[in-house]
KEKE-3310 file (N, C-alpha, C; in steps of 0.2 Angstrom, whole numbers, plus 5000, padded with zeros to 4 digits):
npx = (5132:5118:5111:5116:5111:5097:5096:5100:5090:5079:5083:5082:5068:5064:5067:5057:5045:5032:5016:5013:5001:4994:4987:4994:4997:4997:4983:4969:4959:4965:4973:4965:4960:4955:4953:4953:4959:4958:4966:4964:4960:4963:4958:4961:4951:4955:4968:4980:4975:4972:4981:4982:4982:4982:4986:4980:4981:4984:4981:4981:4975:4975:4966:4972:4985:4998:5000:5011:5012:5023:5033:5039:5034:5019:5017:5005:5000:4992:4981:4976:4972:4962:4953:4949:4943:4932:4933:4937:4936:4924:4919:4937:4942:4941:4936:4940:4941:4942:4941:4936:4935:4929:4928:4920:4911:4909:4917:4917:4905:4895:4881:4882:4877:4879:4893:4896:4891:4900:4913:4923:4918:4918:4928:4942:4952:4968:4975:4989:4992:4987:4983:4976:4965:4958:4945:4947:4937:4930:4930:4942:4936:4922:4924:4929:4918:4908:4909:4907:4894:4887:4889:4886:4875:4872:4870:4875:4883:4887:4895:4905:4911:4916:4925:4934:4939:4946:4955:4963:4967:4976:4986:4986:4992:4984:4970:4956:4957:4961:4951:4942:4950:4956:4962:4973:4979:4987:5001:5010:5012:5003:4991:4991:4990:4977:4970:4972:4965:4952:4951:4950:4939:4927:4931:4937:4938:4947:4961:4967:4982:4989:5004:5007:5017:5025:5026:5032:5044:5059:5058:5045:5039:5043:5036:5023:5022:5024:5013:5002:5005:5003:4990:4984:4988:4980:4967:4966:4965:4966:4978:4983:4997:5004:5018:5035:5046:5058:5063:5052:5044:5051:5050:5036:5029:5020:5017:5022:5020:5027:5025:5026:5024:5010:5008:5009:5025:5032:5029:5026:5030:5037:5050:5054:5055:5064:5076:5078:5076:5068:5065:5071:5068:5064:5077:5084:5078:5081:5095:5097:5096:5103:5116:5119:5132:5149:5151:5154:5156:5147:5129:5117:5108:5092:5091:5083:5065:5048:5037:5026:5008:5006:5018:5020:5029:5027:5031:5038:5036:5046:5057:5064:5072:5079:5094:5096:5088:5081:5077:5066:5061:5057:5047:5037:5025:5030:5026:5019:5031:5033:5042:5044:5031:5019:5028:5031:5037:5036:5045:5054:5066:5066:5068:5082:5095:5097:5100:5112:5122:5113:5115)
npy = (4968:4970:4961:4966:4979:4977:4969:4978:4987:4978:4974:4986:4988:4977:4982:4989:4993:4984:4986:4977:4964:4971:4975:4969:4956:4938:4933:4922:4929:4940:4935:4931:4935:4951:4958:4950:4947:4939:4935:4946:4956:4970:4980:4993:5002:5000:4995:4983:4967:4955:4961:4966:4980:4978:4962:4947:4948:4944:4946:4949:4955:4956:4960:4973:4972:4977:4978:4981:4987:4987:4995:5002:5018:5016:5003:4998:4999:5010:5009:4997:4999:5009:5002:4993:5002:5006:5016:5018:5024:5020:5018:5022:5011:4994:4980:4964:4952:4940:4942:4951:4950:4958:4957:4946:4949:4951:4963:4967:4963:4971:4982:4999:5009:5002:5000:5014:5016:5009:5015:5027:5024:5010:5007:5016:5029:5037:5049:5053:5066:5079:5092:5091:5084:5089:5101:5118:5127:5125:5124:5116:5109:5108:5099:5087:5084:5082:5068:5061:5065:5060:5046:5043:5049:5060:5076:5092:5100:5090:5082:5091:5092:5079:5080:5089:5082:5072:5080:5083:5070:5067:5076:5090:5106:5119:5115:5119:5131:5127:5120:5129:5133:5135:5124:5130:5137:5130:5120:5107:5095:5097:5097:5084:5077:5081:5074:5061:5062:5064:5052:5043:5046:5039:5028:5016:4999:4995:5003:5012:5018:5028:5031:5041:5049:5054:5067:5075:5082:5073:5073:5076:5066:5055:5058:5057:5044:5038:5043:5037:5023:5023:5026:5016:5005:5008:5007:4995:4994:4987:4989:4995:4999:5009:5011:5016:5016:5008:5010:5014:5003:4994:5000:4999:4988:4972:4962:4960:4965:4964:4973:4972:4979:4977:4965:4954:4950:4945:4940:4940:4938:4952:4950:4939:4944:4954:4947:4936:4939:4934:4936:4943:4956:4961:4959:4969:4981:4980:4981:4994:5002:5013:5010:5011:5012:5014:5018:5005:5005:5008:5011:4998:4997:4996:4992:5001:5004:5002:4993:5000:4997:4993:4988:4976:4962:4945:4934:4933:4948:4956:4952:4959:4967:4960:4953:4939:4933:4922:4912:4905:4913:4924:4920:4913:4915:4915:4903:4905:4902:4893:4898:4897:4892:4904:4913:4918:4918:4925:4918:4909:4903:4903:4894:4906:4903:4890:4889:4891:4905:4914:4918)
npz = (4996:4992:5000:5013:5014:5014:5025:5035:5035:5039:5052:5058:5058:5066:5078:5082:5095:5101:5109:5124:5123:5113:5097:5088:5093:5089:5088:5085:5079:5074:5064:5054:5037:5034:5023:5007:4993:4977:4962:4955:4941:4930:4916:4904:4892:4875:4877:4872:4866:4878:4887:4903:4915:4928:4934:4938:4952:4969:4986:5004:5020:5037:5052:5062:5056:5044:5027:5015:4999:4986:4974:4958:4950:4940:4941:4945:4958:4963:4955:4959:4972:4970:4964:4974:4982:4975:4966:4953:4937:4926:4909:4907:4914:4918:4928:4925:4930:4944:4963:4977:4994:5008:5024:5023:5012:4995:4987:4974:4968:4974:4975:4969:4979:4991:4991:4992:5005:5012:5009:5016:5028:5034:5026:5022:5014:5012:5003:4991:4989:4998:4995:4983:4986:4996:4998:4993:4996:5007:5025:5036:5047:5042:5031:5037:5045:5036:5031:5043:5046:5035:5037:5051:5054:5062:5071:5064:5074:5083:5074:5071:5083:5084:5074:5079:5090:5082:5076:5087:5090:5080:5083:5079:5081:5091:5089:5090:5083:5070:5066:5060:5049:5032:5019:5012:5022:5029:5033:5022:5030:5040:5033:5028:5040:5043:5032:5037:5049:5043:5037:5047:5054:5056:5062:5054:5048:5039:5032:5018:5012:5001:4996:5007:5012:5003:4997:5007:5018:5026:5040:5043:5037:5045:5057:5052:5049:5062:5068:5061:5064:5078:5079:5073:5081:5092:5088:5081:5067:5051:5038:5022:5015:5002:4993:4987:4995:5003:5016:5023:5022:5030:5042:5045:5040:5041:5032:5015:4998:4982:4968:4950:4934:4934:4940:4955:4960:4970:4987:5005:5022:5031:5036:5029:5015:5016:5022:5013:4999:4983:4970:4955:4953:4966:4972:4965:4969:4983:4982:4978:4989:5000:5011:5029:5033:5028:5011:4999:4985:4970:4970:4966:4951:4942:4926:4912:4910:4917:4907:4894:4891:4878:4875:4882:4888:4882:4890:4906:4914:4918:4912:4901:4908:4917:4924:4923:4914:4901:4886:4890:4900:4892:4884:4891:4904:4921:4934:4951:4963:4978:4991:5005:5017:5015:5008:4992:4975:4959:4948:4936:4941:4954:4970:4970:4974:4971:4958:4945:4944:4949:4962)
capx = (5129:5111:5108:5118:5107:5091:5096:5100:5083:5075:5085:5079:5061:5064:5068:5051:5043:5025:5013:5011:4994:4992:4983:4999:4997:4995:4977:4966:4955:4970:4976:4960:4960:4949:4952:4956:4959:4961:4966:4961:4963:4959:4961:4959:4949:4961:4974:4981:4971:4975:4985:4979:4986:4983:4985:4980:4984:4981:4984:4976:4978:4971:4964:4978:4991:5000:5002:5014:5013:5029:5035:5040:5028:5017:5017:4998:4998:4987:4975:4973:4969:4956:4948:4946:4938:4926:4934:4940:4931:4922:4925:4940:4945:4936:4938:4939:4942:4945:4936:4939:4931:4930:4924:4915:4907:4912:4916:4916:4898:4890:4878:4886:4875:4882:4900:4896:4890:4907:4918:4923:4915:4922:4934:4944:4958:4972:4978:4996:4993:4981:4980:4971:4960:4954:4941:4949:4932:4927:4935:4944:4930:4917:4926:4929:4912:4904:4909:4904:4887:4885:4888:4884:4868:4872:4869:4881:4887:4890:4900:4911:4914:4920:4930:4939:4942:4950:4961:4967:4971:4982:4991:4987:4992:4978:4964:4950:4958:4962:4944:4939:4955:4955:4968:4979:4982:4990:5007:5009:5012:4997:4986:4991:4986:4969:4968:4972:4959:4946:4950:4949:4934:4922:4934:4936:4941:4952:4963:4972:4986:4993:5010:5005:5022:5030:5027:5034:5051:5060:5056:5038:5037:5044:5031:5016:5022:5023:5006:4998:5006:5001:4983:4983:4989:4975:4961:4966:4963:4970:4981:4987:5001:5007:5025:5041:5051:5059:5064:5045:5042:5055:5047:5029:5025:5020:5018:5024:5018:5031:5022:5030:5020:5003:5008:5013:5030:5035:5025:5027:5031:5042:5057:5056:5056:5071:5081:5079:5072:5069:5063:5077:5066:5065:5084:5086:5076:5085:5102:5097:5095:5109:5117:5121:5139:5154:5149:5160:5155:5141:5123:5114:5102:5089:5091:5076:5059:5042:5035:5019:5004:5007:5025:5021:5032:5022:5033:5039:5036:5052:5062:5069:5077:5082:5100:5096:5083:5083:5072:5060:5058:5055:5041:5032:5024:5032:5021:5021:5035:5033:5049:5042:5024:5018:5032:5031:5040:5034:5051:5056:5072:5066:5073:5087:5101:5097:5101:5119:5122:5108:5117)
capy = (4974:4970:4958:4970:4985:4975:4967:4983:4990:4974:4974:4992:4986:4972:4986:4993:4991:4983:4986:4971:4963:4975:4972:4965:4949:4934:4930:4919:4934:4945:4932:4930:4940:4956:4959:4944:4948:4934:4935:4953:4958:4976:4982:4999:5002:5002:4991:4977:4961:4951:4964:4969:4984:4974:4955:4941:4950:4941:4949:4949:4959:4955:4966:4976:4971:4981:4975:4986:4986:4990:4995:5008:5021:5013:4995:4996:4999:5014:5006:4991:5002:5012:4997:4990:5007:5007:5023:5017:5027:5015:5017:5017:5005:4988:4974:4959:4945:4940:4943:4955:4949:4962:4955:4941:4952:4952:4970:4968:4962:4975:4988:5005:5012:4998:5002:5020:5015:5006:5020:5033:5022:5004:5007:5023:5030:5043:5050:5055:5074:5082:5098:5090:5080:5094:5107:5124:5132:5123:5124:5109:5106:5106:5093:5081:5083:5079:5061:5059:5066:5055:5039:5042:5052:5065:5083:5096:5102:5084:5080:5096:5090:5073:5082:5092:5076:5069:5084:5082:5063:5067:5080:5096:5111:5123:5111:5123:5136:5124:5118:5134:5136:5133:5120:5134:5141:5125:5117:5101:5090:5098:5095:5077:5075:5082:5068:5055:5063:5063:5045:5039:5049:5034:5021:5011:4993:4995:5010:5011:5024:5028:5035:5047:5054:5055:5074:5078:5081:5067:5074:5076:5059:5051:5060:5055:5036:5037:5044:5032:5017:5024:5026:5009:5001:5010:5005:4988:4995:4984:4995:4993:5005:5009:5015:5014:5017:5002:5012:5015:4996:4991:5003:4998:4982:4965:4958:4964:4962:4968:4973:4975:4979:4975:4958:4953:4946:4942:4942:4936:4942:4957:4947:4934:4948:4957:4943:4932:4941:4928:4938:4948:4963:4963:4960:4975:4986:4980:4984:5001:5006:5015:5007:5017:5012:5017:5015:5001:5005:5011:5007:4994:5000:4992:4995:5001:5006:4998:4994:5002:4991:4991:4984:4972:4956:4940:4930:4937:4955:4959:4949:4963:4971:4955:4950:4932:4930:4918:4912:4903:4919:4929:4917:4910:4918:4911:4902:4907:4897:4894:4897:4894:4894:4911:4917:4916:4922:4923:4917:4902:4901:4903:4898:4908:4900:4883:4890:4894:4912:4918:4919)
capz = (4996:4992:5006:5018:5015:5016:5032:5040:5036:5042:5059:5061:5059:5072:5085:5084:5101:5101:5116:5127:5123:5108:5092:5084:5095:5084:5090:5079:5075:5070:5058:5049:5033:5034:5015:5004:4985:4973:4955:4952:4934:4927:4910:4901:4885:4870:4878:4867:4868:4883:4892:4909:4919:4934:4931:4942:4958:4975:4992:5009:5026:5043:5057:5065:5052:5039:5021:5011:4992:4984:4967:4954:4947:4934:4942:4946:4965:4965:4952:4963:4978:4968:4962:4980:4985:4970:4964:4946:4932:4921:4906:4903:4917:4919:4931:4921:4933:4951:4968:4983:4999:5013:5030:5020:5007:4989:4985:4966:4966:4978:4971:4970:4985:4996:4991:4995:5012:5015:5008:5021:5034:5036:5022:5021:5010:5013:4996:4991:4989:5001:4992:4978:4989:5001:4994:4995:4997:5014:5031:5038:5051:5038:5027:5041:5048:5031:5031:5049:5045:5030:5039:5057:5055:5068:5069:5062:5080:5085:5069:5072:5090:5083:5070:5084:5093:5078:5075:5093:5090:5075:5086:5076:5086:5091:5085:5089:5078:5064:5064:5055:5044:5025:5017:5010:5028:5033:5029:5019:5035:5043:5028:5028:5046:5042:5028:5042:5053:5039:5035:5053:5058:5057:5064:5048:5049:5034:5029:5012:5012:4995:4997:5011:5015:4997:4996:5013:5020:5029:5047:5043:5035:5051:5061:5050:5050:5069:5070:5058:5067:5084:5079:5071:5087:5097:5085:5078:5060:5046:5034:5016:5013:4995:4994:4984:4999:5007:5022:5026:5022:5035:5048:5047:5037:5043:5026:5009:4991:4977:4961:4944:4928:4936:4943:4961:4958:4976:4993:5010:5028:5029:5037:5023:5010:5017:5023:5008:4993:4979:4964:4953:4954:4973:4974:4962:4974:4989:4980:4977:4995:5003:5018:5034:5034:5023:5004:4996:4978:4967:4972:4961:4947:4937:4919:4909:4914:4917:4900:4894:4890:4871:4874:4888:4886:4883:4895:4912:4912:4920:4908:4897:4913:4921:4922:4923:4909:4895:4881:4894:4903:4887:4881:4895:4911:4926:4939:4958:4966:4985:4994:5011:5018:5015:5004:4986:4970:4952:4944:4934:4944:4962:4974:4966:4976:4968:4950:4944:4942:4952:4969)
cpx = (5121:5108:5110:5113:5100:5091:5096:5093:5078:5076:5082:5071:5060:5064:5062:5048:5035:5022:5011:5003:4990:4989:4988:5000:4994:4989:4974:4962:4959:4973:4971:4960:4954:4947:4956:4954:4962:4960:4963:4964:4959:4963:4958:4957:4954:4967:4974:4977:4975:4980:4981:4984:4987:4981:4985:4983:4980:4985:4979:4979:4973:4970:4971:4985:4992:5003:5005:5015:5018:5031:5036:5033:5026:5016:5010:4996:4992:4980:4972:4969:4962:4951:4945:4941:4932:4927:4937:4934:4930:4917:4930:4942:4939:4939:4936:4939:4944:4939:4940:4934:4933:4925:4918:4911:4911:4911:4914:4909:4893:4888:4882:4884:4878:4889:4901:4895:4897:4912:4918:4920:4919:4928:4936:4951:4962:4976:4985:4996:4987:4978:4975:4965:4955:4951:4944:4944:4928:4932:4936:4939:4925:4918:4927:4922:4907:4903:4906:4896:4884:4884:4886:4877:4867:4871:4876:4886:4890:4896:4906:4914:4918:4926:4936:4942:4947:4956:4966:4971:4977:4987:4992:4987:4986:4972:4958:4951:4958:4956:4941:4944:4953:4962:4974:4982:4986:4996:5006:5008:5005:4991:4986:4988:4979:4967:4967:4966:4952:4945:4948:4943:4928:4924:4933:4940:4947:4954:4968:4976:4990:4998:5009:5010:5027:5031:5030:5041:5052:5058:5049:5036:5038:5038:5024:5016:5021:5016:5001:4999:5003:4993:4980:4983:4983:4968:4960:4964:4968:4972:4984:4991:5005:5013:5030:5047:5052:5061:5057:5043:5045:5052:5040:5026:5025:5021:5019:5022:5022:5027:5027:5025:5013:5003:5012:5019:5034:5030:5027:5028:5037:5049:5059:5058:5063:5077:5083:5075:5074:5067:5069:5075:5066:5072:5086:5084:5080:5092:5102:5096:5102:5110:5120:5128:5143:5152:5155:5159:5149:5135:5121:5109:5099:5088:5084:5071:5053:5039:5028:5015:5005:5014:5026:5024:5027:5024:5033:5040:5042:5058:5067:5074:5080:5089:5101:5091:5086:5077:5065:5057:5054:5048:5036:5031:5026:5026:5024:5025:5034:5040:5048:5035:5023:5022:5033:5034:5038:5040:5052:5061:5072:5065:5079:5094:5102:5100:5108:5118:5117:5110:5120)
cpy = (4974:4967:4963:4976:4983:4973:4972:4986:4985:4974:4981:4991:4982:4976:4989:4989:4990:4983:4979:4970:4967:4972:4968:4958:4945:4930:4927:4924:4939:4942:4930:4936:4945:4957:4953:4945:4942:4935:4941:4955:4965:4978:4989:4998:5004:4999:4985:4971:4957:4954:4968:4974:4981:4967:4950:4942:4947:4944:4948:4953:4957:4961:4967:4975:4976:4977:4981:4983:4990:4990:5002:5011:5017:5005:4993:4996:5003:5012:5001:4994:5006:5007:4994:4995:5008:5014:5023:5020:5022:5018:5023:5010:5000:4983:4968:4952:4946:4942:4947:4954:4954:4960:4950:4943:4953:4959:4971:4967:4966:4980:4994:5009:5009:5000:5009:5021:5013:5011:5026:5031:5016:5003:5014:5023:5037:5043:5053:5063:5077:5088:5097:5086:5084:5099:5113:5129:5131:5123:5116:5105:5103:5099:5087:5079:5080:5072:5058:5060:5061:5048:5038:5045:5056:5072:5087:5098:5095:5081:5085:5094:5084:5075:5085:5087:5073:5073:5084:5075:5063:5073:5087:5102:5116:5120:5116:5129:5133:5121:5122:5137:5132:5129:5124:5137:5136:5122:5110:5095:5091:5096:5087:5074:5076:5076:5062:5056:5062:5055:5041:5041:5045:5028:5016:5005:4992:5002:5009:5018:5024:5033:5041:5051:5056:5063:5078:5077:5075:5067:5073:5069:5054:5052:5057:5047:5034:5038:5039:5025:5017:5023:5019:5004:5002:5007:4998:4988:4991:4990:4992:5000:5004:5014:5012:5014:5011:5003:5012:5008:4993:4994:5000:4991:4976:4960:4963:4961:4967:4967:4975:4974:4976:4968:4958:4948:4942:4944:4937:4941:4946:4954:4942:4938:4951:4953:4938:4933:4936:4930:4943:4955:4965:4964:4967:4981:4986:4983:4991:5006:5007:5012:5013:5017:5015:5013:5011:5000:5008:5007:5003:4998:4995:4995:4996:5004:5001:4999:4996:4996:4989:4987:4979:4965:4950:4935:4933:4944:4959:4956:4953:4967:4966:4952:4943:4929:4926:4917:4909:4909:4924:4927:4915:4913:4913:4909:4905:4901:4898:4892:4894:4895:4901:4916:4914:4921:4920:4923:4910:4899:4902:4896:4899:4904:4893:4883:4893:4901:4916:4920:4926)
cpz = (4996:4998:5013:5019:5017:5023:5037:5041:5040:5050:5062:5062:5065:5078:5087:5091:5101:5108:5118:5126:5117:5102:5087:5087:5090:5087:5084:5075:5071:5064:5052:5044:5033:5027:5012:4996:4982:4966:4952:4946:4932:4921:4908:4894:4881:4871:4873:4870:4873:4888:4897:4913:4926:4933:4936:4949:4964:4981:4998:5015:5031:5048:5061:5062:5047:5033:5017:5004:4989:4977:4964:4952:4941:4935:4944:4953:4966:4961:4956:4969:4976:4967:4969:4983:4981:4967:4957:4942:4927:4916:4908:4907:4918:4923:4927:4924:4941:4956:4973:4989:5005:5019:5027:5014:5001:4986:4978:4964:4970:4974:4973:4977:4991:4997:4994:5002:5016:5015:5012:5027:5037:5032:5021:5017:5012:5006:4997:4992:4992:4998:4986:4980:4994:4996:4997:4997:5004:5019:5032:5042:5047:5034:5031:5043:5042:5030:5037:5049:5041:5033:5046:5059:5061:5066:5067:5068:5083:5080:5070:5078:5088:5078:5074:5087:5089:5076:5081:5093:5085:5077:5082:5081:5085:5087:5084:5084:5071:5061:5059:5050:5038:5024:5016:5016:5032:5029:5026:5025:5039:5039:5028:5035:5046:5038:5033:5046:5050:5038:5041:5057:5059:5059:5059:5051:5044:5031:5024:5012:5006:4995:5001:5013:5009:4996:5002:5014:5025:5037:5047:5041:5041:5056:5059:5050:5057:5071:5067:5062:5074:5084:5077:5077:5092:5094:5082:5070:5056:5041:5028:5014:5007:4995:4989:4988:5004:5014:5026:5027:5029:5042:5050:5045:5041:5037:5020:5002:4986:4971:4956:4938:4929:4939:4950:4960:4964:4982:4998:5017:5027:5031:5032:5017:5010:5018:5017:5002:4987:4972:4962:4954:4961:4975:4971:4967:4980:4988:4979:4983:4998:5010:5022:5035:5028:5016:5001:4988:4976:4969:4965:4957:4943:4931:4916:4913:4913:4910:4899:4891:4883:4870:4879:4885:4887:4888:4902:4910:4914:4916:4904:4902:4917:4919:4921:4918:4904:4891:4885:4897:4898:4884:4885:4902:4916:4931:4946:4961:4974:4988:5001:5012:5019:5011:4997:4981:4963:4948:4942:4938:4951:4964:4970:4968:4973:4961:4949:4941:4945:4959:4969)
residu = (MET:GLN:ARG:LYS:SER:ALA:ARG:MET:LEU:TYR:GLU:ALA:ALA:GLN:ARG:LYS:ALA:LEU:PRO:ALA:GLY:GLY:VAL:ASN:ASP:CYS:SER:GLN:GLU:ALA:THR:GLN:PRO:LEU:LEU:ASN:VAL:GLN:ASN:LEU:SER:ILE:ARG:PHE:ASP:GLY:ALA:PRO:ALA:GLY:VAL:ASN:VAL:VAL:ASP:ASP:VAL:SER:LEU:SER:VAL:SER:ARG:GLY:ARG:THR:LEU:CYS:ILE:VAL:GLY:GLU:SER:GLY:CYS:GLY:LYS:SER:VAL:THR:SER:LEU:ALA:LEU:MET:GLY:LEU:LEU:THR:THR:PRO:PRO:ALA:ARG:ILE:VAL:GLY:GLY:SER:ALA:PHE:PHE:ASP:GLY:ARG:ASP:LEU:LEU:SER:LEU:PRO:GLU:HIS:GLU:ARG:ALA:ASN:LEU:ARG:GLY:ASN:ARG:MET:ALA:MET:ILE:PHE:GLN:GLU:PRO:MET:THR:SER:LEU:ASN:PRO:ALA:PHE:THR:ILE:GLY:ASP:GLN:ILE:ALA:GLU:GLY:ILE:ILE:ARG:HIS:ARG:LYS:VAL:SER:LYS:PRO:GLU:ALA:LEU:GLU:ARG:ALA:LEU:ASP:MET:LEU:ARG:LYS:VAL:ARG:ILE:PRO:ALA:PRO:GLU:LYS:ARG:LEU:HIS:ALA:TYR:PRO:HIS:GLU:MET:SER:GLY:GLY:MET:ARG:GLN:ARG:VAL:MET:ILE:ALA:MET:ALA:LEU:GLY:ASN:ASP:PRO:GLN:LEU:LEU:ILE:ALA:ASP:GLU:PRO:THR:THR:ALA:LEU:ASP:VAL:THR:ILE:GLN:ALA:GLN:ILE:LEU:THR:LEU:ILE:ARG:ARG:LEU:GLN:GLU:GLU:THR:GLY:THR:ALA:MET:ILE:LEU:ILE:THR:HIS:ASP:LEU:GLY:VAL:VAL:ALA:GLU:VAL:ALA:ASP:GLU:VAL:ALA:VAL:MET:TYR:ALA:GLY:ARG:VAL:VAL:GLU:SER:GLY:PRO:VAL:GLU:ALA:ILE:PHE:ASP:ASN:PRO:GLN:HIS:PRO:TYR:THR:ILE:GLY:LEU:MET:GLY:SER:VAL:PRO:SER:LEU:GLY:ARG:ARG:GLN:GLY:ARG:LEU:ALA:THR:ILE:ARG:GLY:THR:VAL:PRO:PRO:ALA:GLU:LEU:MET:PRO:LYS:GLY:CYS:ARG:PHE:ALA:PRO:ARG:CYS:PRO:PHE:SER:ASP:ASP:LEU:CYS:ALA:ASN:ASP:PRO:PRO:PRO:LEU:ALA:GLN:ILE:LYS:PRO:GLY:HIS:GLY:ALA:ARG:CYS:TRP:TYR:ALA:PRO:LEU:GLU:LEU:HIS:ARG:GLY:ALA:GLY)
# end
């Protein structure tokens, strides 16, 4: 049941048609990481000693590629993205370890004015809920134009013309009219398109999308994902997509990082993760996906919830919810096991098929 559901999603992903000679070709430039994060750790003031909300996270994404970060709410996905964008509030959040290199520059050591020059320019972010990200007191055109003026040093009329062009690119109906509309005058799907237009207004090299379709109905979700993928293919932008929806992952991902309780517990190419999941948490997520065929029993569930910082286990953080855990798992954090080149799982018993009871 678990493998069947995951495989069906993966086969759907494989049916995607990529343009010949497009940005997804495996050229040397495309495979070099644009963003390379190593051992990133973040803690909040007041957390128990030694407990980080993001702990030893490593990930990378190359130009024209999409990395999906997957996990339940509370796993540290959004905190990681905000740290990369320089948007964490300090205090209470503090980066206590690691590095994050963007196009060869260490983001974590840059002065704030240099981070501000990157943010909204070479790095951009789409937030989950556009109604809380758009200013209700300003028109759509003024809000898109603001970032263009800030980074491109153009006049207001030139910025508004660029804003109009972006509204056309994201296929908003009657863009000339919408340019002068306010956020409350637009639907949720249209507001999310505005957020995409705003993020792409300065042709960023890296786009971070934090659950951009969660608040939308399934039809609009499909439209937004198709739009993001088309724009990415046209521009060669690298993308980090944060989601808890494995259907979305199968549709757009090149690489996947599965996060649990602040740690990356499994990572690798999308085909490896879907065809051969090696961490019990990943397997649990796969098992909870409905199949398209006739149901042959109840969907799998993962018992319990993500632990809060004050109750974080000292060993494997997934151990209290894992059906395979033992004393070793409960007391010692597992190392990263390499399943195949590029595919790793943080589990004492990976590869799982080599250990009795894990198949």
